[in-house]
C-alpha positions as CSV (number, residue, x, y, z in Angstrom):
1,M,13.7,-13.1,5.0
2,K,13.7,-15.2,1.8
3,Q,14.7,-13.5,-1.7
4,K,11.8,-12.1,-3.4
5,L,10.3,-14.2,-6.1
6,A,8.2,-13.0,-9.2
7,V,6.3,-15.7,-10.7
8,F,4.9,-15.0,-14.3
9,D,2.3,-16.4,-16.0
10,M,3.1,-17.1,-20.1
11,D,0.1,-16.5,-22.4
12,G,-1.1,-12.8,-22.3
13,T,1.7,-12.0,-19.6
14,L,5.2,-12.5,-21.2
15,L,4.0,-13.8,-24.6
16,D,1.5,-12.6,-27.1
17,S,0.7,-16.1,-28.1
18,L,-2.7,-15.3,-29.7
19,P,-1.6,-15.4,-33.2
20,D,-0.1,-19.0,-33.2
21,L,-2.8,-20.3,-30.8
22,A,-5.6,-19.0,-33.3
23,E,-3.8,-20.3,-36.2
24,S,-3.5,-23.8,-34.6
25,G,-7.3,-23.6,-33.5
26,R,-8.3,-23.0,-37.1
27,A,-6.0,-25.8,-38.4
28,L,-7.7,-28.4,-35.8
29,M,-11.2,-27.3,-36.7
30,A,-10.6,-27.5,-40.4
31,Q,-9.1,-31.2,-39.7
32,Y,-12.4,-32.1,-37.9
33,G,-14.5,-30.2,-40.8
34,L,-15.7,-27.7,-38.4
35,P,-16.5,-24.1,-38.7
36,S,-13.4,-21.7,-38.3
37,V,-12.9,-19.3,-35.4
38,S,-11.7,-15.8,-35.3
39,D,-8.7,-14.4,-33.4
40,A,-11.2,-12.7,-31.1
41,E,-13.0,-15.8,-30.2
42,V,-9.8,-17.7,-29.5
43,R,-8.7,-14.8,-27.3
44,R,-11.7,-15.5,-24.7
45,M,-10.7,-19.3,-24.7
46,I,-6.9,-19.0,-23.8
47,G,-5.8,-19.2,-20.2
48,N,-6.8,-22.6,-18.5
49,G,-4.7,-25.0,-20.5
50,V,-5.0,-27.2,-23.7
51,P,-7.6,-29.4,-22.8
52,L,-10.2,-26.6,-21.9
53,L,-9.0,-24.9,-24.9
54,V,-9.9,-27.4,-27.2
55,E,-13.0,-28.0,-25.3
56,R,-14.0,-24.5,-25.9
57,L,-13.0,-24.8,-29.7
58,L,-14.9,-27.5,-30.3
59,Q,-18.1,-26.0,-28.3
60,S,-18.0,-23.1,-30.4
61,A,-19.3,-25.3,-33.1
62,N,-22.5,-26.3,-31.4
63,G,-25.7,-25.5,-33.0
64,K,-24.3,-24.9,-36.3
65,G,-25.7,-27.4,-38.0
66,V,-26.9,-31.1,-38.1
67,D,-23.8,-32.4,-39.9
68,V,-21.8,-30.5,-37.6
69,A,-23.4,-32.0,-34.4
70,E,-22.8,-35.5,-35.9
71,R,-19.0,-34.8,-36.5
72,L,-18.7,-33.2,-33.0
73,A,-20.2,-36.3,-31.5
74,K,-17.5,-38.6,-33.2
75,I,-14.5,-36.5,-31.6
76,D,-12.5,-38.0,-28.9
77,H,-11.3,-35.1,-26.6
78,A,-8.0,-36.5,-25.7
79,Q,-7.1,-37.2,-29.2
80,A,-8.2,-33.8,-30.3
81,C,-5.9,-32.2,-27.6
82,Q,-3.0,-34.5,-29.0
83,A,-4.1,-33.2,-32.4
84,F,-4.0,-29.5,-31.2
85,M,-0.5,-30.0,-29.7
86,A,0.9,-31.5,-32.9
87,L,-0.4,-28.5,-34.7
88,Y,0.9,-26.1,-32.3
89,T,4.1,-27.3,-31.2
90,P,6.0,-26.7,-34.5
91,R,4.4,-23.1,-34.8
92,A,4.4,-22.0,-31.3
93,T,6.6,-19.0,-32.2
94,R,6.0,-18.3,-35.6
95,L,3.8,-15.3,-35.0
96,S,3.9,-15.2,-31.1
97,R,6.2,-12.1,-29.8
98,L,7.2,-11.1,-26.5
99,F,5.1,-8.0,-25.1
100,P,7.1,-4.8,-25.5
101,G,9.4,-4.4,-22.4
102,T,9.7,-7.9,-21.4
103,N,13.4,-8.4,-21.7
104,Q,14.0,-5.1,-20.0
105,A,11.7,-5.8,-17.2
106,L,13.1,-9.2,-16.5
107,H,16.5,-8.0,-16.6
108,T,15.6,-5.2,-14.2
109,L,13.9,-7.7,-11.7
110,K,17.0,-9.9,-11.8
111,D,19.4,-7.0,-11.2
112,Q,17.0,-6.0,-8.2
113,G,17.8,-9.3,-6.7
114,W,14.4,-11.0,-7.4
115,I,14.3,-14.9,-8.4
116,L,12.2,-15.4,-11.3
117,A,9.7,-18.2,-12.4
118,V,7.2,-19.2,-14.8
119,C,3.8,-20.7,-13.8
120,T,1.8,-21.6,-16.9
121,N,-1.1,-23.9,-17.8
122,K,1.0,-24.6,-21.1
123,P,2.5,-28.1,-21.1
124,E,6.0,-27.8,-19.5
125,V,8.0,-29.0,-22.5
126,A,6.2,-26.5,-24.7
127,A,6.7,-23.8,-22.3
128,L,10.3,-24.6,-21.8
129,A,11.0,-24.6,-25.9
130,I,9.1,-21.2,-26.2
131,L,11.5,-19.5,-23.4
132,E,14.6,-21.0,-25.2
133,K,13.6,-19.7,-28.3
134,F,13.1,-16.2,-27.0
135,D,16.6,-16.7,-25.1
136,L,14.8,-16.3,-21.7
137,L,15.2,-19.7,-20.2
138,S,18.4,-18.7,-18.3
139,L,16.6,-15.8,-16.5
140,F,14.1,-18.3,-14.7
141,A,15.0,-20.5,-11.7
142,C,12.2,-22.8,-12.8
143,V,9.2,-23.4,-15.1
144,G,5.8,-24.8,-13.7
145,G,3.8,-26.0,-16.5
146,G,0.2,-27.4,-16.6
147,D,1.5,-30.8,-16.2
148,S,4.4,-30.4,-13.8
149,F,2.3,-31.1,-10.8
150,S,-0.7,-32.7,-9.6
151,A,-3.0,-29.9,-10.5
152,R,-2.9,-26.7,-12.7
153,K,-4.2,-23.1,-12.0
154,P,-6.4,-21.9,-10.7
155,D,-5.6,-24.5,-8.1
156,P,-3.0,-23.0,-5.9
157,V,-1.1,-26.4,-5.7
158,H,0.5,-25.4,-9.1
159,L,1.6,-22.1,-7.9
160,L,2.9,-23.5,-4.5
161,G,4.8,-26.3,-6.3
162,T,6.4,-23.7,-8.6
163,I,7.3,-21.4,-5.9
164,E,8.9,-24.5,-3.8
165,K,10.6,-25.6,-7.0
166,A,12.1,-21.9,-7.2
167,G,13.3,-21.9,-3.7
168,G,11.0,-19.2,-2.7
169,S,8.0,-19.0,-0.2
170,P,4.5,-17.7,-0.6
171,A,5.1,-14.7,1.8
172,C,7.8,-13.3,-0.4
173,T,6.3,-14.0,-3.7
174,V,4.2,-12.0,-6.3
175,M,2.2,-13.6,-8.8
176,I,1.9,-11.7,-12.1
177,G,-0.8,-12.6,-14.8
178,D,-3.6,-11.5,-16.6
179,M,-6.5,-14.2,-16.2
180,V,-8.6,-15.7,-13.4
181,P,-6.5,-18.6,-12.9
182,D,-3.4,-16.4,-12.2
183,L,-5.3,-14.4,-9.7
184,A,-7.3,-17.1,-7.8
185,A,-4.0,-19.3,-7.7
186,A,-2.5,-16.4,-6.0
187,K,-5.2,-16.0,-3.5
188,G,-5.2,-19.7,-2.5
189,A,-1.6,-19.8,-2.2
190,G,-1.6,-16.7,0.0
191,C,0.6,-14.3,-2.2
192,P,-0.2,-10.9,-3.6
193,A,-1.1,-10.6,-7.4
194,L,-0.2,-8.2,-9.9
195,F,-2.9,-7.9,-12.7
196,A,-1.0,-7.7,-16.3
197,A,-3.4,-5.2,-17.5
198,W,-1.9,-5.4,-21.2
199,G,-3.0,-9.1,-21.5
200,Y,-6.1,-10.9,-22.5
201,G,-7.9,-10.5,-19.6
202,D,-11.2,-8.4,-18.7
203,P,-9.8,-5.1,-17.2
204,A,-12.5,-5.7,-14.4
205,L,-10.1,-8.5,-13.0
206,A,-7.9,-5.9,-11.7
207,T,-10.2,-5.6,-8.8
208,Q,-9.3,-9.3,-7.9
209,A,-5.3,-8.5,-7.7
210,Q,-3.4,-6.4,-5.1
211,A,-2.2,-4.1,-7.9
212,Q,-2.0,-3.7,-11.5
213,A,0.6,-2.7,-14.3
214,A,-0.3,-1.1,-17.4
215,S,2.6,-2.6,-19.4
216,M,5.8,-4.8,-18.5
217,A,7.8,-1.9,-18.1
218,E,6.0,-1.0,-15.0
219,V,6.2,-4.5,-13.2
220,P,9.6,-4.0,-11.5
221,D,8.0,-1.0,-9.5
222,A,4.5,-2.4,-9.2
223,A,5.9,-5.6,-7.7
224,A,8.2,-4.0,-5.5
225,S,5.4,-2.0,-4.0
226,L,3.8,-5.4,-2.9
227,L,6.9,-6.7,-1.2
228,P,8.4,-3.7,0.3
229,D,11.8,-4.0,2.0
């Protein structure tokens, strides 16, 4: 039997990244002369990668005046994504923080013999820089970013690629995440999902996972219950 592998989502699972994402979103909207967005609004936009986040940010301005509609019509989505990353990259860890208990939970899993990996829709370079900043990078066998493979979550190709890169197998893997893309990718890849109930996802999503944890501190025991020896 292969070694057990715990694959973590990043935003809303390892990292409370909402403050920096929201600040960057507001800066992008201001750059285009569009109405601002609140943290609560941005929270609902997170989880599917930068292109969809930017699309949702821009869509939030729809119906807010003729002049706004004219500005929106002139925006190139690809350029807006580049602009967002230019704003977000230097501030990605300015306000973001690890969720309570993250360090201890990761070290506990390592001590118990688990391999660790990250599967995030963030660009790989951004994810690596964030993990390095929080002194976590050495704990992970690999990081599968949103641009690391031919598809990103919820496509199972993303998770399967991450599992293979980490040297694991789907049957011995637990995917830990807080949003639909995480749970759908796990289902498609054929591995159990652990719902991160402390994250950004609707609590009702727990029904789509094989187990849930209320905090990072509960992850080691919850993950072990899904892959008993």
